[in-house]
Structure formats: structure tokens, C-alpha cells
C-alpha positions, 0 to 999 in steps of 0.5 A: 237262933232262928235267923241260924235256922232260917239262913241254913236252908235257904244256904242249903238251897242255893247250894242246891240251885248252884250245884244242880246249875253246875251239872247243868253246865257239865251235862250241855258241855259233855253232850257236844263231846260225847256226840264228838267222840261217838262220831269218831268211834263211828269213823274210826270203824267205818276205816277198820272195816274199809282198811279190812275190805282193802286187805281182802281185796289185795289178797284176792288179787295177789292170788290172781296175779300168782295165778296168772304168772304161773299160766304165763310160765307154763305157757312159756314152757310148753313154747321152750318145749315145743321149739326143743322139739323143733329143733330136734327134729330138724337136726334129725332131719339134716342127719337123713339129709347128710347121710342121703348126700354121702352117698351122692356125692361119693366119688364112687357112684 
């Protein structure tokens, strides 16, 4: 009976050591995995931040493009209005010239 009593603590000690070695092995493999996951998490956060900044830049650039398009449209409309005003002035001058030339070209004078 003393042999069984002596082997139980020895078996318990060897099982405990085996368990600790296994835990040490798990720890050695888990640490690199945790490091890898944390690096991937940092890259994902960085990528997300870069995407948000890119979208903000795109929205800003689109706003500037819209503003430039509106300014260009306004300039075009101003030029068209000026051309229309000039055309009307020319038409009025032609009417005046016609009115002046009619009496001069009539056979009564």
C-alpha cells in the first residue's frame, strides 16, 4: 500500500509538470498569434482611418468641382446675356439706319 501511496504524488507531480509544459507551449504559440492579430487590428484601424480621410477629401473635392461648375455656368450665362444685349443694340442701330436711309433713298427727295 505504501507503493501506491508513493506513486500518487509522483504521478500527480509528473502530470502537473506535463500540464505546465503544455501550457507553456500553448503560451509560446498564443503570444505570436496575439501579436499577429494586434498588428492586423492596427492595420485595419489605419486603413479605416485612411479611408475616412480619403472620403472626406473626395467630398471636399466634389464640393470644389460643383462650385467651379456653378461659377463657370454663371460666367457663360453672363457672356450670353452680354451677347444678347449687344445683338439687341445692333438691331436697334440697324433699325435707326434703315429709318434714316429710307427717306434718303425715296424718290421724293
